[in-house]
N, C-alpha and C positions, 0 to 999 in steps of 0.2 A: 629772657629763656623760659621762665614758667610757666608764661602763657601759652608758650608751644609745647612745653612739655603737658600741659593740661590739655590741650587739642591732640596728642598723640594720644594720650591716656583715652580720652574720649573715643577717638575713632577706633582705637583695639577694643574695647567695651561693647561697642557695636557691633565689631565684627566678629567677638565672640557670641555676642546675643543671636546673631545672623546664622551662625554655623550651630550653635546651641538647635533655633528652630527647625532649622533645616534636618538635625539629625534626628529631631521627634517627628519629623512630617516625613521628609523626602524616602531618607534613609530607613528611619522606622519602620515606615509604611512597608518598603523591601522586605520586613521580616515580622510579618502583622503575627501575634500572639495567638491569634483566633481565625479560623476559618466559617466565614458565614456564610451558611445555605438558606438560600431561600426556596421555600414550598410553596407552591400554587395550584390550587385542586379546588373544583366545586362543591365543598362541602354542604352546602345548600343547591337544591335543584335536582332537575332527572337524574342526573348521576353522581348523587351524593352517597350511595353506599357504593358503589364502585371505586370513587373517590377515598373512602374509608380504607380499604383495600389498600391503597398505594401507598396512603400515607403509614400504614403500618409495616410496608415492605421499606421505604425510607428511612423512617425512624429505627427499625432492626439494623438495617448499614451502619447509619449512624452508631448507635450504641453500641454496635463490634468494634468500628473503629476508635472511638474515646474509649471503651475497655482495654484496648492494647494502647492506649498513653495518648492516641491521636493522630494526625497525618504527620509520616516521618519525613521532615523537609531539612534541607542543608542546615539550618541555623537552629533544629531541635523538633521536638514532639511538637505539634500543634494541634489544640483542640478543637472540636466541631460545636457552632453552637446554628440552632436554626430557627427561622423565622417563619411561622406558618399562616398564611394569607388563602383566603376564598374568592376564588374567582367567579362564583356563584351562578357558573353554566352561562355567565353574560360575556361578549365580546369585551366592550365600551370597560366594564369592570377586572376582565383578565389583562387588557391592557396597562390600563392604568394602575394596578396594584403592581404589575412586574417592574413598570415604571417605578414604583414606591420603594419596591425589594431592591434595586439598581442603587436609589437616591439613598438608601440607607445602606449602604457599603455591601450587601449583597456579593460574594465572589463569582456565585454560581446560583441557576436556578434551575430545580426540576420541577416537570409539574404536567398538568394538563389532563382529560380523560376526553374532552368533547375536541375534535379536530380543528374546527373552527378558530377555537382560541390559541392553538398552537402552531395554526397558520401565520395571524395574523401578530401573535409575536415572533416567529420566525423571520416575518416581514422586518422588524425591526431589528433582527440581529442582523439581517443581508448589509442594511445599511450601517449598523456598527456592533460589530462582531462583538459576541461577548459568550462565555460558556453558558448554553442552553442545552439540558438534556431533556427533551417531553418524553414521556413515557407511557403514550397512547398507542393506537394503531393509526396513523396518519396516511390520508390520501394518496394515490399512487403519483399524481401531480407533483406531489412535495416533494420529490425525490427526482426528478428531472432537472438536467445540469441547470447551474444556476439559481436553482428555488431554494437551496438549500443554507442558511447561513454559515460561515468560513468555521466556525465552533459548535454551530447545532449538530449534537449527534442523536438520532433517534433510538433506543435500544428495543422497539417494538417492533413489527415489519407493515407492510401494506395490506389493504383488504384482498387485494389482488393474489397475494400470495395465499391467504386465509382460503379464496374461490377454487386455486391449482391445487390446493394440500387435499382439499373434499373431493374434488374430483377426481385426482389421481388416486387416493383409497377408497373411495367408492366402487371404481372401475376396478382397481387393481387387487386392492385387500378383500373386498367384498363381494366382486363378481356383478355389480350391478350398472348396469350398461345405460338402461333407458330411464330418463331423468327428466324428473320435472323440478324446476327453479322457483321459489318465491324470492323476490329481490325486495330490496327496500329504495325507493325513490329519492335517491342520495348518492352520495360519491361512495358512501360504504356498500349498498345495494349494486352499483353499477360497476367498482371496482371487482367486487366478488363476481361478479357473472363475469366479465372479463377473464379471470383467471380459470374460473371453470370452466368457460369454452375454447382456451387455451388447452386444459388437462383432458378433454373431451375427445379434440381434435387429433392429440398426440397420442392416443390410448385406446381411441375406437369407440368412445363414448355417443350416446347422442341426446340431445336435450332435445325430448318431444312437447316439451311443453313451458309456457313461464310467463308469470305475471307481477309485478309488484306493487305496493301497499306502502304508505306513508307511514315513519315511526310514530309510534302511539297508537296503533292499531290496535283495537282489542276485541272486535269480533272477526273471526277467520270465518266464517261457515260457509259463505259464498265462493271464496277462494278454496276452501277443502271441498267440496264438492266437485268442483271443477278438475282437481288435483285426482278424484276419486274416479272421475268418468276417463281420466286420460290413462289411467291403470301403468303409472311407472312402474320400473323395479326398485326406485329409489326416489325419495321426495327429499330436497336441498333447500333448505332456507338460511336466509340472510338474518332472521332477527335475532335481537341482541337483549340481554337485561331481562326488563319486566315483559317485553314484547315476547321474546323466546318461550318464557313461562307461560302466558297466554295461550301463544299457538300452541306448543308441546301438549298443555292440558287438553285443549281440543282436539288434536289428534286422537289422545285416545279415548276422549267422551264420543266421538264419532266411530271408532273403531277403526282408523287408516293404519294403524299399528299392526294390524292384523293380516292387512291386505299389501303391504308395502315396507320399505325401510325407511324408516324417520329418520333423517341425519340433518343435525343443526351443524351449521358450517362453523363454528367458534363458541364453543361450550364452554361454562365456567363454574366453578364450586356454586355462586350465588343463583344459577340458575337451576343446579340441580337440587341443590335444600329449598328451592320453591314450588318443587313438583310431587305431588306424591309420589312414594315410593314406586305405587304400582305402574304410574305413567313415564318413570322416568326407565323403567326395566326394557333392557334393549334399543334404547336411543344411542344412535351412536353420532361422534363428533370430532371437530379437531378441537383438542386442549394444548395451549401455550405451554402450561406446563402443570404436570399432576405430580401431588405430594408423594404416593405411593409405587416406587416405580419397582417396586419386588418383580424376580424374573426379568428383567430387563438387562440386556445384556453387556452392556457397558459397565463394569465393575466401579470405574472411576466415577462416571456423572452417577451412579447409583450412590454410591459414596456421599458424593456433595449434596446431592439433592436430599439424602436422609439426615445429614447434620444440618443443613438450611431448614428441612421442613420442621425439625425437632425444635430449632433454636424458636422459630416462628411460633410454633405449638405454644412454647414454654411461656414467649412473651406475651402473645395476644389468646392463647386458650381455642385459637382453630386453626386449622391446617391452611397454609400459603394460597391464594388464589392466582389465577393467571395474570391479571393487571399490579398484584401485589407484587407478582415475581418480574415483572418487566421491570416497576419502579427500583426492586431491588438490585437487578442488574444495573442499571443505568449510574444508581448512586455508587455502587462499587466500580465500575469504569470509569466515573469521575474522578473519584479519591486516586485510584489507580494512575491516572494519567496527571493528577496533580503532583502523586509523588516525584512519578518518573521525569516530570518536567523540572522540577524543584522550584516551581514559582506558580504564583495563582495568576499569570498573565494569560492571556485568552489565545494567543501566538503561540506562545510556550505548549502552551496544553494540547494546541491542535497540532502540533508537531510531535511532540512525543504520542500522540494515536496513530497520527500518521506514519510515524518511522515503526511503529510495535503495533499495525493493527490486528494481531493474533490474541486470543485471550481465552483461558477456562472460565464457565460459568457455572452455576447452579443446576443447569440444562443441557451441560455438555461444551465441547468446543464452538469457537465462533471468531469472526476475524470483521473487521468493519472496511465494508468496501471505499469507494469511492465518491458513492452518493451518501455517504454517513449515515447506509443502513447497515446491521450484521448480518452476515451471513450464520445461521445456526446449522452446525452439522443436526443437530435435531429438532427442526422448525418448530413442528406439530406433532403430537401424539394423539393417534385416533383411539379413542376411549368410546366402549359401551358401558350404557348404566346398568346398574346391579339393581335386580328385583328384590322382592320382600323375601326369598329363601335365599339370598347370597349374602347379604350386608350383615357386616359382623359388627359394627358401631354406627352413631349417629353418622359418622366423616367418609361410612367407604361408600363414598357415590358411585366409582367408576372402575372398569377394569382397563389398562392398557392394552392395546391389542398390536400395534405396529407404530411405526414412525415415519414422517414425512423430513424430509429435508435435505442439506447442500444446496450447491448454485441451481441447480434446475428448477427450484420451486420458487424462483425469485425472478422477478422481472429483468430483462435481460440489461445490462450497461449500455448496450448499442440502442435499443428502444429508448433507453430514458437520454439520450440523446450526448452520452460520452464516447 
């Protein structure tokens, strides 16, 4: 009898031990004390300067949420921890470190500046759905039906939209119909060209000349002589970052600014800072977000943009740039979806977004589309570079002239296969 009692006690002890282990793992994992956010950006390499601004946007969103106590989950407030990794602008490194972040328990990953890495990571997320929020401007093809991971949501938009907005703004707002286009010999340049052609066709513009150069081109002399000879109303370029700085400097040095309107399709504050004030004067372009919205018609958007810009300036000592804001919006939307889902599970996060796609951002109203791309009411702001007699301080780069946005400036879902 004593032997049977001993066996029974032993069995009960094992059962209690197993339940304790399960409660500390399976049940405990359902109510984690922290939300682990993986950040993966190219802090070394060609895109390092842009990556730093993206990191600033992400960390501001994290700090603001933690200052409010953390994520508001059914089991209480949950603080956010970050694991910051460098993808080195290298596909193999990016994929390896994405896998590392997942293996280390990251509940979601935000990042990428170079589209090639975000495409590679998204391929992994198609096969194994996971909360992944890329914060760059992704190629048009990545939004085609079946090409986006189930829980991959990209807070930027495609270069097609950049090109369409540039064309629509040049023709309708500036009255410039004869266009010369300088592209880039990759998906960025080709997608911008496709959007530009669509806008020109719709609004009666004419692309009278076009050519393209590789990323990293530094001498544009021959191209600019070709542009001068064509005598367009507007010269629209796809160059970005350092390439845009080199091009716009040379436009000024060669006097093209006096002969035609110079229009860089996707301007950033980083480009503005790289130009002499004289060369920046009367340069036009589309800006994802500009911190000074003085005079803009939507009071609520101005209020949100001003509060965000002040918080960013207080933390980092500089106004937020375009890619910082893409990253900030992405993280805010991730956190919002997690809270509404009441879970860190990717399927629950996806359901939360799909059931309530509308959201308010620091650049105005938006909604997630079926292709996991946000349609912004104010997708891009047409800005004009200020000259020496206009600037009030070192951050006074541009004046907001008008805005492009809504479903019109995005590729149709039908064309994307939906």
